C-alpha positions as protocol buffer text, in pm:
chain_id: "A"
residue {
  index: 1
  type: UNK
  ca { x: -5782 y: -12528 z: -7314 }
}
residue {
  index: 2
  type: UNK
  ca { x: -5683 y: -12165 z: -7358 }
}
residue {
  index: 3
  type: UNK
  ca { x: -5775 y: -11904 z: -7099 }
}
residue {
  index: 4
  type: UNK
  ca { x: -6010 y: -11720 z: -7337 }
}
residue {
  index: 5
  type: UNK
  ca { x: -6192 y: -12032 z: -7461 }
}
residue {
  index: 6
  type: UNK
  ca { x: -6567 y: -12031 z: -7410 }
}
residue {
  index: 7
  type: UNK
  ca { x: -6652 y: -12302 z: -7156 }
}
residue {
  index: 8
  type: UNK
  ca { x: -7008 y: -12410 z: -7078 }
}
residue {
  index: 9
  type: UNK
  ca { x: -7063 y: -12569 z: -6736 }
}
residue {
  index: 10
  type: UNK
  ca { x: -7402 y: -12740 z: -6740 }
}
residue {
  index: 11
  type: UNK
  ca { x: -7533 y: -12766 z: -6387 }
}
residue {
  index: 12
  type: UNK
  ca { x: -7323 y: -12484 z: -6242 }
}
residue {
  index: 13
  type: UNK
  ca { x: -7554 y: -12445 z: -5942 }
}
residue {
  index: 14
  type: UNK
  ca { x: -7513 y: -12809 z: -5841 }
}
residue {
  index: 15
  type: UNK
  ca { x: -7251 y: -12963 z: -5616 }
}
residue {
  index: 16
  type: UNK
  ca { x: -7012 y: -13068 z: -5893 }
}
residue {
  index: 17
  type: UNK
  ca { x: -7086 y: -12791 z: -6141 }
}
residue {
  index: 18
  type: UNK
  ca { x: -7026 y: -12525 z: -5879 }
}
residue {
  index: 19
  type: UNK
  ca { x: -6694 y: -12682 z: -5788 }
}
residue {
  index: 20
  type: UNK
  ca { x: -6590 y: -12697 z: -6155 }
}
residue {
  index: 21
  type: UNK
  ca { x: -6667 y: -12326 z: -6190 }
}
residue {
  index: 22
  type: UNK
  ca { x: -6455 y: -12249 z: -5883 }
}
residue {
  index: 23
  type: UNK
  ca { x: -6169 y: -12457 z: -6020 }
}
residue {
  index: 24
  type: UNK
  ca { x: -6181 y: -12301 z: -6366 }
}
residue {
  index: 25
  type: UNK
  ca { x: -6182 y: -11950 z: -6222 }
}
residue {
  index: 26
  type: UNK
  ca { x: -5891 y: -12032 z: -5993 }
}
residue {
  index: 27
  type: UNK
  ca { x: -5696 y: -12142 z: -6302 }
}
residue {
  index: 28
  type: UNK
  ca { x: -5768 y: -11816 z: -6482 }
}
residue {
  index: 29
  type: UNK
  ca { x: -6051 y: -11925 z: -6714 }
}
residue {
  index: 30
  type: UNK
  ca { x: -6289 y: -11630 z: -6729 }
}
residue {
  index: 31
  type: UNK
  ca { x: -6506 y: -11691 z: -7036 }
}
residue {
  index: 32
  type: UNK
  ca { x: -6757 y: -11919 z: -6866 }
}
residue {
  index: 33
  type: UNK
  ca { x: -7109 y: -11989 z: -6988 }
}
residue {
  index: 34
  type: UNK
  ca { x: -7365 y: -12063 z: -6719 }
}
residue {
  index: 35
  type: UNK
  ca { x: -7742 y: -12094 z: -6727 }
}
residue {
  index: 36
  type: UNK
  ca { x: -7977 y: -12184 z: -6444 }
}
residue {
  index: 37
  type: UNK
  ca { x: -8248 y: -12444 z: -6504 }
}
residue {
  index: 38
  type: UNK
  ca { x: -8499 y: -12159 z: -6511 }
}
residue {
  index: 39
  type: UNK
  ca { x: -8302 y: -11991 z: -6790 }
}
residue {
  index: 40
  type: UNK
  ca { x: -8233 y: -12311 z: -6986 }
}
residue {
  index: 41
  type: UNK
  ca { x: -8429 y: -12633 z: -6935 }
}
residue {
  index: 42
  type: UNK
  ca { x: -8188 y: -12901 z: -7052 }
}
residue {
  index: 43
  type: UNK
  ca { x: -8479 y: -13143 z: -7086 }
}
residue {
  index: 44
  type: UNK
  ca { x: -8615 y: -12932 z: -7372 }
}
residue {
  index: 45
  type: UNK
  ca { x: -8448 y: -13025 z: -7702 }
}
residue {
  index: 46
  type: UNK
  ca { x: -8534 y: -12706 z: -7888 }
}
residue {
  index: 47
  type: UNK
  ca { x: -8410 y: -12484 z: -7606 }
}
residue {
  index: 48
  type: UNK
  ca { x: -8080 y: -12670 z: -7586 }
}
residue {
  index: 49
  type: UNK
  ca { x: -8029 y: -12663 z: -7964 }
}
residue {
  index: 50
  type: UNK
  ca { x: -8099 y: -12289 z: -7975 }
}
residue {
  index: 51
  type: UNK
  ca { x: -7857 y: -12224 z: -7688 }
}
residue {
  index: 52
  type: UNK
  ca { x: -7569 y: -12412 z: -7851 }
}
residue {
  index: 53
  type: UNK
  ca { x: -7637 y: -12260 z: -8192 }
}
residue {
  index: 54
  type: UNK
  ca { x: -7626 y: -11910 z: -8044 }
}
residue {
  index: 55
  type: UNK
  ca { x: -7338 y: -11945 z: -7798 }
}
residue {
  index: 56
  type: UNK
  ca { x: -7107 y: -12195 z: -7974 }
}
residue {
  index: 57
  type: UNK
  ca { x: -6903 y: -12300 z: -7668 }
}
residue {
  index: 58
  type: UNK
  ca { x: -6557 y: -12448 z: -7720 }
}
residue {
  index: 59
  type: UNK
  ca { x: -6573 y: -12688 z: -7426 }
}
residue {
  index: 60
  type: UNK
  ca { x: -6856 y: -12841 z: -7223 }
}
residue {
  index: 61
  type: UNK
  ca { x: -6867 y: -12994 z: -6877 }
}
residue {
  index: 62
  type: UNK
  ca { x: -7194 y: -13189 z: -6851 }
}
residue {
  index: 63
  type: UNK
  ca { x: -7244 y: -13188 z: -6475 }
}
residue {
  index: 64
  type: UNK
  ca { x: -7621 y: -13133 z: -6480 }
}
residue {
  index: 65
  type: UNK
  ca { x: -7821 y: -13428 z: -6346 }
}
residue {
  index: 66
  type: UNK
  ca { x: -8113 y: -13524 z: -6129 }
}
residue {
  index: 67
  type: UNK
  ca { x: -7951 y: -13689 z: -5827 }
}
residue {
  index: 68
  type: UNK
  ca { x: -8052 y: -13832 z: -5490 }
}
residue {
  index: 69
  type: UNK
  ca { x: -8009 y: -14112 z: -5240 }
}
residue {
  index: 70
  type: UNK
  ca { x: -8184 y: -14447 z: -5196 }
}
residue {
  index: 71
  type: UNK
  ca { x: -8517 y: -14298 z: -5083 }
}
residue {
  index: 72
  type: UNK
  ca { x: -8538 y: -14051 z: -5372 }
}
residue {
  index: 73
  type: UNK
  ca { x: -8441 y: -14312 z: -5632 }
}
residue {
  index: 74
  type: UNK
  ca { x: -8695 y: -14558 z: -5498 }
}
residue {
  index: 75
  type: UNK
  ca { x: -8974 y: -14299 z: -5478 }
}
residue {
  index: 76
  type: UNK
  ca { x: -8926 y: -14126 z: -5814 }
}
residue {
  index: 77
  type: UNK
  ca { x: -8782 y: -14385 z: -6056 }
}
residue {
  index: 78
  type: UNK
  ca { x: -8954 y: -14237 z: -6362 }
}
residue {
  index: 79
  type: UNK
  ca { x: -8823 y: -13888 z: -6288 }
}
residue {
  index: 80
  type: UNK
  ca { x: -8468 y: -14014 z: -6247 }
}
residue {
  index: 81
  type: UNK
  ca { x: -8450 y: -14208 z: -6573 }
}
residue {
  index: 82
  type: UNK
  ca { x: -8652 y: -13962 z: -6783 }
}
residue {
  index: 83
  type: UNK
  ca { x: -8490 y: -13635 z: -6674 }
}
residue {
  index: 84
  type: UNK
  ca { x: -8134 y: -13766 z: -6693 }
}
residue {
  index: 85
  type: UNK
  ca { x: -8183 y: -13929 z: -7033 }
}
residue {
  index: 86
  type: UNK
  ca { x: -8336 y: -13613 z: -7174 }
}
residue {
  index: 87
  type: UNK
  ca { x: -8055 y: -13390 z: -7049 }
}
residue {
  index: 88
  type: UNK
  ca { x: -7780 y: -13619 z: -7176 }
}
residue {
  index: 89
  type: UNK
  ca { x: -7926 y: -13674 z: -7521 }
}
residue {
  index: 90
  type: UNK
  ca { x: -8000 y: -13307 z: -7575 }
}
residue {
  index: 91
  type: UNK
  ca { x: -7665 y: -13169 z: -7457 }
}
residue {
  index: 92
  type: UNK
  ca { x: -7436 y: -13429 z: -7617 }
}
residue {
  index: 93
  type: UNK
  ca { x: -7612 y: -13411 z: -7953 }
}
residue {
  index: 94
  type: UNK
  ca { x: -7633 y: -13031 z: -7958 }
}
residue {
  index: 95
  type: UNK
  ca { x: -7267 y: -13001 z: -7855 }
}
residue {
  index: 96
  type: UNK
  ca { x: -7163 y: -13223 z: -8145 }
}
residue {
  index: 97
  type: UNK
  ca { x: -7378 y: -13031 z: -8392 }
}
residue {
  index: 98
  type: UNK
  ca { x: -7245 y: -12695 z: -8268 }
}
residue {
  index: 99
  type: UNK
  ca { x: -6882 y: -12796 z: -8318 }
}
residue {
  index: 100
  type: UNK
  ca { x: -6779 y: -12818 z: -7953 }
}
residue {
  index: 101
  type: UNK
  ca { x: -6412 y: -12917 z: -7936 }
}
residue {
  index: 102
  type: UNK
  ca { x: -6447 y: -13144 z: -7634 }
}
residue {
  index: 103
  type: UNK
  ca { x: -6713 y: -13254 z: -7386 }
}
residue {
  index: 104
  type: UNK
  ca { x: -6665 y: -13406 z: -7042 }
}
residue {
  index: 105
  type: UNK
  ca { x: -6959 y: -13619 z: -6928 }
}
residue {
  index: 106
  type: UNK
  ca { x: -6993 y: -13693 z: -6559 }
}
residue {
  index: 107
  type: UNK
  ca { x: -7127 y: -14035 z: -6472 }
}
residue {
  index: 108
  type: UNK
  ca { x: -7143 y: -14212 z: -6136 }
}
residue {
  index: 109
  type: UNK
  ca { x: -6991 y: -14515 z: -5968 }
}
residue {
  index: 110
  type: UNK
  ca { x: -7343 y: -14663 z: -5941 }
}
residue {
  index: 111
  type: UNK
  ca { x: -7307 y: -14768 z: -6307 }
}
residue {
  index: 112
  type: UNK
  ca { x: -7111 y: -15073 z: -6190 }
}
residue {
  index: 113
  type: UNK
  ca { x: -7274 y: -15406 z: -6101 }
}
residue {
  index: 114
  type: UNK
  ca { x: -7394 y: -15451 z: -5743 }
}
residue {
  index: 115
  type: UNK
  ca { x: -7150 y: -15737 z: -5688 }
}
residue {
  index: 116
  type: UNK
  ca { x: -6865 y: -15613 z: -5905 }
}
residue {
  index: 117
  type: UNK
  ca { x: -6514 y: -15720 z: -5800 }
}
residue {
  index: 118
  type: UNK
  ca { x: -6350 y: -15471 z: -5565 }
}
residue {
  index: 119
  type: UNK
  ca { x: -6196 y: -15232 z: -5634 }
}
residue {
  index: 120
  type: UNK
  ca { x: -6410 y: -15168 z: -5940 }
}
residue {
  index: 121
  type: UNK
  ca { x: -6223 y: -15130 z: -6269 }
}
residue {
  index: 122
  type: UNK
  ca { x: -6358 y: -14947 z: -6570 }
}
residue {
  index: 123
  type: UNK
  ca { x: -6392 y: -15273 z: -6762 }
}
residue {
  index: 124
  type: UNK
  ca { x: -6642 y: -15405 z: -6504 }
}
residue {
  index: 125
  type: UNK
  ca { x: -6915 y: -15193 z: -6663 }
}
residue {
  index: 126
  type: UNK
  ca { x: -7209 y: -15405 z: -6786 }
}
residue {
  index: 127
  type: UNK
  ca { x: -7073 y: -15732 z: -6643 }
}
residue {
  index: 128
  type: UNK
  ca { x: -7353 y: -15791 z: -6392 }
}
residue {
  index: 129
  type: UNK
  ca { x: -7682 y: -15676 z: -6238 }
}
residue {
  index: 130
  type: UNK
  ca { x: -7716 y: -15323 z: -6103 }
}
residue {
  index: 131
  type: UNK
  ca { x: -7809 y: -15229 z: -5748 }
}
residue {
  index: 132
  type: UNK
  ca { x: -8193 y: -15222 z: -5762 }
}
residue {
  index: 133
  type: UNK
  ca { x: -8228 y: -14916 z: -5538 }
}
residue {
  index: 134
  type: UNK
  ca { x: -8064 y: -14683 z: -5790 }
}
residue {
  index: 135
  type: UNK
  ca { x: -8087 y: -14870 z: -6120 }
}
residue {
  index: 136
  type: UNK
  ca { x: -8298 y: -14597 z: -6285 }
}
residue {
  index: 137
  type: UNK
  ca { x: -8025 y: -14338 z: -6238 }
}
residue {
  index: 138
  type: UNK
  ca { x: -7754 y: -14590 z: -6325 }
}
residue {
  index: 139
  type: UNK
  ca { x: -7921 y: -14692 z: -6652 }
}
residue {
  index: 140
  type: UNK
  ca { x: -7947 y: -14327 z: -6755 }
}
residue {
  index: 141
  type: UNK
  ca { x: -7580 y: -14267 z: -6679 }
}
residue {
  index: 142
  type: UNK
  ca { x: -7474 y: -14579 z: -6869 }
}
residue {
  index: 143
  type: UNK
  ca { x: -7673 y: -14450 z: -7166 }
}
residue {
  index: 144
  type: UNK
  ca { x: -7481 y: -14120 z: -7144 }
}
residue {
  index: 145
  type: UNK
  ca { x: -7150 y: -14304 z: -7144 }
}
residue {
  index: 146
  type: UNK
  ca { x: -7247 y: -14510 z: -7446 }
}
residue {
  index: 147
  type: UNK
  ca { x: -7374 y: -14202 z: -7627 }
}
residue {
  index: 148
  type: UNK
  ca { x: -7036 y: -14032 z: -7580 }
}
residue {
  index: 149
  type: UNK
  ca { x: -6860 y: -14341 z: -7714 }
}
residue {
  index: 150
  type: UNK
  ca { x: -7101 y: -14378 z: -8006 }
}
residue {
  index: 151
  type: UNK
  ca { x: -7063 y: -14013 z: -8110 }
}
residue {
  index: 152
  type: UNK
  ca { x: -6686 y: -14051 z: -8090 }
}
residue {
  index: 153
  type: UNK
  ca { x: -6691 y: -14360 z: -8312 }
}
residue {
  index: 154
  type: UNK
  ca { x: -6944 y: -14238 z: -8568 }
}
residue {
  index: 155
  type: UNK
  ca { x: -6873 y: -13865 z: -8578 }
}
residue {
  index: 156
  type: UNK
  ca { x: -6527 y: -13828 z: -8426 }
}
residue {
  index: 157
  type: UNK
  ca { x: -6675 y: -13617 z: -8147 }
}
residue {
  index: 158
  type: UNK
  ca { x: -6419 y: -13567 z: -7870 }
}
residue {
  index: 159
  type: UNK
  ca { x: -6627 y: -13670 z: -7568 }
}
residue {
  index: 160
  type: UNK
  ca { x: -6479 y: -13822 z: -7254 }
}
residue {
  index: 161
  type: UNK
  ca { x: -6667 y: -13977 z: -6961 }
}
residue {
  index: 162
  type: UNK
  ca { x: -6553 y: -13972 z: -6599 }
}
residue {
  index: 163
  type: UNK
  ca { x: -6700 y: -14181 z: -6316 }
}
residue {
  index: 164
  type: UNK
  ca { x: -6680 y: -14016 z: -5974 }
}
residue {
  index: 165
  type: UNK
  ca { x: -6717 y: -14203 z: -5650 }
}
residue {
  index: 166
  type: UNK
  ca { x: -6945 y: -14069 z: -5373 }
}
residue {
  index: 167
  type: UNK
  ca { x: -6902 y: -13692 z: -5360 }
}
residue {
  index: 168
  type: UNK
  ca { x: -6952 y: -13440 z: -5081 }
}
residue {
  index: 169
  type: UNK
  ca { x: -6854 y: -13085 z: -4996 }
}
residue {
  index: 170
  type: UNK
  ca { x: -6970 y: -12721 z: -4996 }
}
residue {
  index: 171
  type: UNK
  ca { x: -7305 y: -12679 z: -5168 }
}
residue {
  index: 172
  type: UNK
  ca { x: -7416 y: -13037 z: -5102 }
}
residue {
  index: 173
  type: UNK
  ca { x: -7783 y: -13135 z: -5072 }
}
residue {
  index: 174
  type: UNK
  ca { x: -7878 y: -13157 z: -4704 }
}
residue {
  index: 175
  type: UNK
  ca { x: -8249 y: -13220 z: -4766 }
}
residue {
  index: 176
  type: UNK
  ca { x: -8314 y: -13548 z: -4587 }
}
residue {
  index: 177
  type: UNK
  ca { x: -8576 y: -13659 z: -4839 }
}
residue {
  index: 178
  type: UNK
  ca { x: -8317 y: -13677 z: -5117 }
}
residue {
  index: 179
  type: UNK
  ca { x: -7965 y: -13640 z: -4981 }
}
residue {
  index: 180
  type: UNK
  ca { x: -7681 y: -13891 z: -4984 }
}
residue {
  index: 181
  type: UNK
  ca { x: -7541 y: -14049 z: -4672 }
}
residue {
  index: 182
  type: UNK
  ca { x: -7263 y: -13805 z: -4577 }
}
residue {
  index: 183
  type: UNK
  ca { x: -7461 y: -13478 z: -4587 }
}
residue {
  index: 184
  type: UNK
  ca { x: -7755 y: -13659 z: -4425 }
}
residue {
  index: 185
  type: UNK
  ca { x: -7531 y: -13770 z: -4140 }
}
residue {
  index: 186
  type: UNK
  ca { x: -7389 y: -13421 z: -4096 }
}
residue {
  index: 187
  type: UNK
  ca { x: -7730 y: -13261 z: -4073 }
}
residue {
  index: 188
  type: UNK
  ca { x: -7884 y: -13520 z: -3844 }
}
residue {
  index: 189
  type: UNK
  ca { x: -7590 y: -13530 z: -3605 }
}
residue {
  index: 190
  type: UNK
  ca { x: -7597 y: -13150 z: -3593 }
}
residue {
  index: 191
  type: UNK
  ca { x: -7970 y: -13139 z: -3523 }
}
residue {
  index: 192
  type: UNK
  ca { x: -7947 y: -13418 z: -3267 }
}
residue {
  index: 193
  type: UNK
  ca { x: -7671 y: -13228 z: -3088 }
}
residue {
  index: 194
  type: UNK
  ca { x: -7872 y: -12906 z: -3092 }
}
residue {
  index: 195
  type: UNK
  ca { x: -8184 y: -13080 z: -2961 }
}
residue {
  index: 196
  type: UNK
  ca { x: -7999 y: -13291 z: -2704 }
}
residue {
  index: 197
  type: UNK
  ca { x: -8128 y: -13613 z: -2859 }
}
residue {
  index: 198
  type: UNK
  ca { x: -7983 y: -13929 z: -2699 }
}
residue {
  index: 199
  type: UNK
  ca { x: -7944 y: -14123 z: -3025 }
}
residue {
  index: 200
  type: UNK
  ca { x: -7929 y: -14107 z: -3404 }
}
residue {
  index: 201
  type: UNK
  ca { x: -8070 y: -14397 z: -3605 }
}
residue {
  index: 202
  type: UNK
  ca { x: -7887 y: -14489 z: -3925 }
}
residue {
  index: 203
  type: UNK
  ca { x: -8051 y: -14704 z: -4191 }
}
residue {
  index: 204
  type: UNK
  ca { x: -7888 y: -15042 z: -4248 }
}
residue {
  index: 205
  type: UNK
  ca { x: -7628 y: -15239 z: -4061 }
}
residue {
  index: 206
  type: UNK
  ca { x: -7340 y: -14992 z: -4085 }
}
residue {
  index: 207
  type: UNK
  ca { x: -7125 y: -15252 z: -4262 }
}
residue {
  index: 208
  type: UNK
  ca { x: -7137 y: -15134 z: -4626 }
}
residue {
  index: 209
  type: UNK
  ca { x: -6813 y: -14974 z: -4737 }
}
residue {
  index: 210
  type: UNK
  ca { x: -6807 y: -14646 z: -4926 }
}
residue {
  index: 211
  type: UNK
  ca { x: -6543 y: -14425 z: -5081 }
}
residue {
  index: 212
  type: UNK
  ca { x: -6583 y: -14047 z: -5045 }
}
residue {
  index: 213
  type: UNK
  ca { x: -6421 y: -13780 z: -5261 }
}
residue {
  index: 214
  type: UNK
  ca { x: -6435 y: -13409 z: -5184 }
}
residue {
  index: 215
  type: UNK
  ca { x: -6608 y: -13223 z: -5465 }
}
residue {
  index: 216
  type: UNK
  ca { x: -6319 y: -12978 z: -5506 }
}
residue {
  index: 217
  type: UNK
  ca { x: -6090 y: -13274 z: -5576 }
}
residue {
  index: 218
  type: UNK
  ca { x: -6347 y: -13404 z: -5825 }
}
residue {
  index: 219
  type: UNK
  ca { x: -6358 y: -13070 z: -6004 }
}
residue {
  index: 220
  type: UNK
  ca { x: -5980 y: -13056 z: -6021 }
}
residue {
  index: 221
  type: UNK
  ca { x: -5972 y: -13405 z: -6172 }
}
residue {
  index: 222
  type: UNK
  ca { x: -6235 y: -13310 z: -6432 }
}
residue {
  index: 223
  type: UNK
  ca { x: -6044 y: -13005 z: -6550 }
}
residue {
  index: 224
  type: UNK
  ca { x: -5721 y: -13206 z: -6551 }
}
residue {
  index: 225
  type: UNK
  ca { x: -5875 y: -13481 z: -6763 }
}
residue {
  index: 226
  type: UNK
  ca { x: -6031 y: -13230 z: -6999 }
}
residue {
  index: 227
  type: UNK
  ca { x: -5681 y: -13102 z: -7068 }
}
residue {
  index: 228
  type: UNK
  ca { x: -5486 y: -13428 z: -7087 }
}
residue {
  index: 229
  type: UNK
  ca { x: -5715 y: -13726 z: -7155 }
}
residue {
  index: 230
  type: UNK
  ca { x: -5837 y: -13820 z: -7504 }
}
residue {
  index: 231
  type: UNK
  ca { x: -5954 y: -14181 z: -7470 }
}
residue {
  index: 232
  type: UNK
  ca { x: -6286 y: -14348 z: -7541 }
}
residue {
  index: 233
  type: UNK
  ca { x: -6268 y: -14555 z: -7223 }
}
residue {
  index: 234
  type: UNK
  ca { x: -6430 y: -14418 z: -6910 }
}
residue {
  index: 235
  type: UNK
  ca { x: -6209 y: -14299 z: -6624 }
}
residue {
  index: 236
  type: UNK
  ca { x: -6280 y: -14362 z: -6255 }
}
residue {
  index: 237
  type: UNK
  ca { x: -6227 y: -14065 z: -6025 }
}
residue {
  index: 238
  type: UNK
  ca { x: -6183 y: -14143 z: -5657 }
}
residue {
  index: 239
  type: UNK
  ca { x: -5933 y: -14168 z: -5374 }
}
residue {
  index: 240
  type: UNK
  ca { x: -5878 y: -14545 z: -5385 }
}
residue {
  index: 241
  type: UNK
  ca { x: -5972 y: -14594 z: -5018 }
}
residue {
  index: 242
  type: UNK
  ca { x: -6302 y: -14661 z: -4843 }
}
residue {
  index: 243
  type: UNK
  ca { x: -6461 y: -14672 z: -4495 }
}
residue {
  index: 244
  type: UNK
  ca { x: -6763 y: -14848 z: -4347 }
}
residue {
  index: 245
  type: UNK
  ca { x: -7081 y: -14649 z: -4291 }
}
residue {
  index: 246
  type: UNK
  ca { x: -7027 y: -14707 z: -3919 }
}
residue {
  index: 247
  type: UNK
  ca { x: -6677 y: -14559 z: -3941 }
}
residue {
  index: 248
  type: UNK
  ca { x: -6814 y: -14265 z: -4136 }
}
residue {
  index: 249
  type: UNK
  ca { x: -7087 y: -14207 z: -3878 }
}
residue {
  index: 250
  type: UNK
  ca { x: -6831 y: -14211 z: -3599 }
}
residue {
  index: 251
  type: UNK
  ca { x: -6611 y: -13961 z: -3783 }
}
residue {
  index: 252
  type: UNK
  ca { x: -6904 y: -13728 z: -3855 }
}
residue {
  index: 253
  type: UNK
  ca { x: -7010 y: -13750 z: -3492 }
}
residue {
  index: 254
  type: UNK
  ca { x: -6661 y: -13646 z: -3382 }
}
residue {
  index: 255
  type: UNK
  ca { x: -6651 y: -13351 z: -3622 }
}
residue {
  index: 256
  type: UNK
  ca { x: -6996 y: -13232 z: -3514 }
}
residue {
  index: 257
  type: UNK
  ca { x: -6926 y: -13296 z: -3146 }
}
residue {
  index: 258
  type: UNK
  ca { x: -7223 y: -13528 z: -3094 }
}
residue {
  index: 259
  type: UNK
  ca { x: -7186 y: -13755 z: -2790 }
}
residue {
  index: 260
  type: UNK
  ca { x: -7507 y: -13960 z: -2804 }
}
residue {
  index: 261
  type: UNK
  ca { x: -7559 y: -14316 z: -2925 }
}
residue {
  index: 262
  type: UNK
  ca { x: -7552 y: -14429 z: -3286 }
}
residue {
  index: 263
  type: UNK
  ca { x: -7811 y: -14701 z: -3356 }
}
residue {
  index: 264
  type: UNK
  ca { x: -7832 y: -14905 z: -3676 }
}
residue {
  index: 265
  type: UNK
  ca { x: -8168 y: -15019 z: -3813 }
}
residue {
  index: 266
  type: UNK
  ca { x: -8086 y: -15347 z: -3985 }
}
residue {
  index: 267
  type: UNK
  ca { x: -8441 y: -15377 z: -4118 }
}
residue {
  index: 268
  type: UNK
  ca { x: -8365 y: -15100 z: -4367 }
}
residue {
  index: 269
  type: UNK
  ca { x: -8169 y: -15157 z: -4692 }
}
residue {
  index: 270
  type: UNK
  ca { x: -7792 y: -15134 z: -4702 }
}
residue {
  index: 271
  type: UNK
  ca { x: -7761 y: -15083 z: -5076 }
}
residue {
  index: 272
  type: UNK
  ca { x: -7451 y: -15208 z: -5254 }
}
residue {
  index: 273
  type: UNK
  ca { x: -7219 y: -15393 z: -5011 }
}
residue {
  index: 274
  type: UNK
  ca { x: -6909 y: -15209 z: -5129 }
}
residue {
  index: 275
  type: UNK
  ca { x: -6824 y: -14937 z: -5379 }
}
residue {
  index: 276
  type: UNK
  ca { x: -6452 y: -14877 z: -5415 }
}
residue {
  index: 277
  type: UNK
  ca { x: -6308 y: -14754 z: -5742 }
}
residue {
  index: 278
  type: UNK
  ca { x: -5982 y: -14864 z: -5897 }
}
residue {
  index: 279
  type: UNK
  ca { x: -5812 y: -14536 z: -5986 }
}
residue {
  index: 280
  type: UNK
  ca { x: -5510 y: -14680 z: -6169 }
}
residue {
  index: 281
  type: UNK
  ca { x: -5611 y: -14523 z: -6501 }
}
residue {
  index: 282
  type: UNK
  ca { x: -5655 y: -14182 z: -6340 }
}
residue {
  index: 283
  type: UNK
  ca { x: -5324 y: -14206 z: -6156 }
}
residue {
  index: 284
  type: UNK
  ca { x: -5151 y: -14281 z: -6486 }
}
residue {
  index: 285
  type: UNK
  ca { x: -5251 y: -13933 z: -6606 }
}
residue {
  index: 286
  type: UNK
  ca { x: -5064 y: -13778 z: -6313 }
}
residue {
  index: 287
  type: UNK
  ca { x: -5356 y: -13691 z: -6082 }
}
residue {
  index: 288
  type: UNK
  ca { x: -5444 y: -13795 z: -5728 }
}
residue {
  index: 289
  type: UNK
  ca { x: -5680 y: -13670 z: -5456 }
}
residue {
  index: 290
  type: UNK
  ca { x: -5544 y: -13421 z: -5204 }
}
residue {
  index: 291
  type: UNK
  ca { x: -5824 y: -13360 z: -4949 }
}
residue {
  index: 292
  type: UNK
  ca { x: -5843 y: -13615 z: -4667 }
}
residue {
  index: 293
  type: UNK
  ca { x: -6182 y: -13735 z: -4538 }
}
residue {
  index: 294
  type: UNK
  ca { x: -6158 y: -13579 z: -4191 }
}
residue {
  index: 295
  type: UNK
  ca { x: -6038 y: -13250 z: -4339 }
}
residue {
  index: 296
  type: UNK
  ca { x: -6314 y: -13256 z: -4599 }
}
residue {
  index: 297
  type: UNK
  ca { x: -6591 y: -13334 z: -4350 }
}
residue {
  index: 298
  type: UNK
  ca { x: -6469 y: -13056 z: -4120 }
}
residue {
  index: 299
  type: UNK
  ca { x: -6478 y: -12796 z: -4399 }
}
residue {
  index: 300
  type: UNK
  ca { x: -6815 y: -12922 z: -4522 }
}
residue {
  index: 301
  type: UNK
  ca { x: -6962 y: -12894 z: -4173 }
}
residue {
  index: 302
  type: UNK
  ca { x: -6826 y: -12541 z: -4146 }
}
residue {
  index: 303
  type: UNK
  ca { x: -7003 y: -12458 z: -4474 }
}
residue {
  index: 304
  type: UNK
  ca { x: -7324 y: -12615 z: -4344 }
}
residue {
  index: 305
  type: UNK
  ca { x: -7311 y: -12412 z: -4022 }
}
residue {
  index: 306
  type: UNK
  ca { x: -7257 y: -12089 z: -4216 }
}
residue {
  index: 307
  type: UNK
  ca { x: -7528 y: -12146 z: -4477 }
}
residue {
  index: 308
  type: UNK
  ca { x: -7786 y: -12387 z: -4334 }
}
residue {
  index: 309
  type: UNK
  ca { x: -7717 y: -12458 z: -3968 }
}
residue {
  index: 310
  type: UNK
  ca { x: -7971 y: -12212 z: -3838 }
}
residue {
  index: 311
  type: UNK
  ca { x: -8269 y: -12365 z: -4016 }
}
residue {
  index: 312
  type: UNK
  ca { x: -8534 y: -12549 z: -3818 }
}
residue {
  index: 313
  type: UNK
  ca { x: -8506 y: -12923 z: -3775 }
}
residue {
  index: 314
  type: UNK
  ca { x: -8710 y: -13139 z: -4009 }
}
residue {
  index: 315
  type: UNK
  ca { x: -8786 y: -13371 z: -3714 }
}
residue {
  index: 316
  type: UNK
  ca { x: -8684 y: -13731 z: -3651 }
}
residue {
  index: 317
  type: UNK
  ca { x: -8330 y: -13863 z: -3627 }
}
residue {
  index: 318
  type: UNK
  ca { x: -8318 y: -14130 z: -3899 }
}
residue {
  index: 319
  type: UNK
  ca { x: -8057 y: -14115 z: -4175 }
}
residue {
  index: 320
  type: UNK
  ca { x: -8001 y: -14339 z: -4473 }
}
residue {
  index: 321
  type: UNK
  ca { x: -7676 y: -14531 z: -4461 }
}
residue {
  index: 322
  type: UNK
  ca { x: -7646 y: -14704 z: -4795 }
}
residue {
  index: 323
  type: UNK
  ca { x: -7643 y: -14429 z: -5056 }
}
């Protein structure tokens, strides 16, 4: 990519899209295209086609998606599969038709089977059943991957697909009705500390293992792969290490300074037992993660305190552990 190339970041107000914008700007890319969902509804085919025909971007990062944790996926399955399919189909097809040089599609590690071998390799895709609590989102993301591959094979469209592990960082979603486990833990430990609550209840047993990647590392990997990777195969993006939910809760509690009890509600779902990505393919391109988990949680909590920490508590001290 050249510094004056026109780059469209779909989903620039989201966690990943915002980080990609920050990374691009830090590298000196200034010709960035950005539209809010109010300005451009990516679910609307005509609107997307008109946008691409008028703007003719050179490169596209497709980071727009409807995302959420176990509760949100279970409550709104139709929204998750419909909205994500519509956005993917519209953007990928319009980008091809408008002559975009390269597109980077962002998937998710939930595309892999619930009981996939660990760590999960890219070739494990479609080798087993999905985790039922987020299958709607996973099916939509798998469709996006296959669409990128199909357009590459049939039309020669240069589309790559990257699969991030669990992400967190500045700009995360801390709404407890739809957030993932790490931001949910941060908020609830903070509110429990402020209210002097004696305990925080975490959904599940605390035994599932999860890998967490800071969103600024994810953005750096995306821009790196856009510049150096040309393959049809998907690429995992992660740190190659994981922790249990219990270990994560303990670390978050330390960062927040919460000294009460942590209680696990084993009657609630754990989700996938383990989600650790094999990052061998990514490492072969010369990239690795740089932000450690403790460092990342500390900076994310600082962002939360600055932007959201003063808001009133939503009540209750239950968080979801298996996202």
